[in-house]
C-alpha positions in Angstrom: 23.1 11.5 -14.5 24.2 8.0 -13.4 23.5 4.9 -16.0 22.3 1.5 -14.4 22.6 -1.9 -16.6 20.8 -4.9 -15.4 22.1 -7.9 -16.7 20.4 -11.4 -16.8 16.6 -9.8 -15.9 14.5 -12.6 -16.7 12.1 -12.0 -19.4 9.0 -12.7 -17.2 9.9 -9.5 -15.3 10.6 -7.6 -18.3 7.1 -8.5 -19.6 5.6 -7.5 -16.1 8.0 -4.2 -16.2 6.1 -3.1 -19.8 3.0 -4.3 -18.8 3.3 -2.2 -15.4 4.6 1.1 -17.7 1.8 0.7 -19.8 -1.1 0.8 -17.4 1.0 4.2 -16.0 1.5 5.5 -19.2 5.0 5.7 -19.5 8.0 3.9 -21.0 9.8 0.7 -19.4 12.7 2.9 -18.7 10.4 5.8 -16.9 8.6 3.1 -15.1 12.4 1.2 -13.8 13.3 4.7 -12.6 10.0 5.2 -10.9 10.3 2.2 -9.0 14.0 2.5 -7.9 13.4 6.0 -7.0 10.2 5.2 -4.5 12.3 2.0 -3.4 15.5 4.1 -2.7 13.4 7.0 -1.1 10.1 6.7 0.1 8.0 9.5 0.9 7.2 8.6 4.3 10.7 7.8 5.4 11.6 8.9 8.9 14.2 11.5 9.1 16.5 10.9 12.0 16.2 14.7 13.2 12.4 14.7 13.2 12.2 11.2 15.1 14.7 12.4 17.6 12.5 15.6 18.4 9.5 13.6 18.7 11.0 11.3 21.1 12.5 13.8 23.3 8.9 15.6 23.4 7.4 12.4 24.3 9.6 12.1 27.4 8.6 15.4 28.2 12.5 16.7 27.9 12.0 19.3 25.4 9.3 22.4 24.6 8.3 23.6 21.5 10.2 27.1 22.5 13.4 25.0 23.1 12.7 23.0 19.4 12.5 26.4 18.0 15.9 28.0 19.3 17.4 24.2 18.5 16.1 24.9 14.9 17.8 28.3 15.3 21.0 27.1 15.8 21.0 24.2 13.6 23.2 24.7 10.8 20.8 24.4 7.6 23.7 24.2 5.0 24.0 21.1 3.1 27.1 19.2 4.5 30.1 18.8 2.1 30.6 15.1 0.9 33.4 13.2 2.2 36.9 13.0 0.4 39.0 10.1 0.0 42.3 10.7 -1.2 
């Protein structure tokens, strides 16, 4: 796992984080991890593929059968990260 250091955090912000952590029953560090997780990966985020399918359905351009067919054709393997050499 990665480590992050936050420099020059105002005392008032640190106090607020400690209070927030205490109200949630976690350590300050765990609270900060939770805040970062929610900010970076919100649960209600829109996924591009789902958005495109919904747009196509609204436009009348794709049926349920066609959507199922495309889902079968879709490569479900995780993409390899890009390498820069």
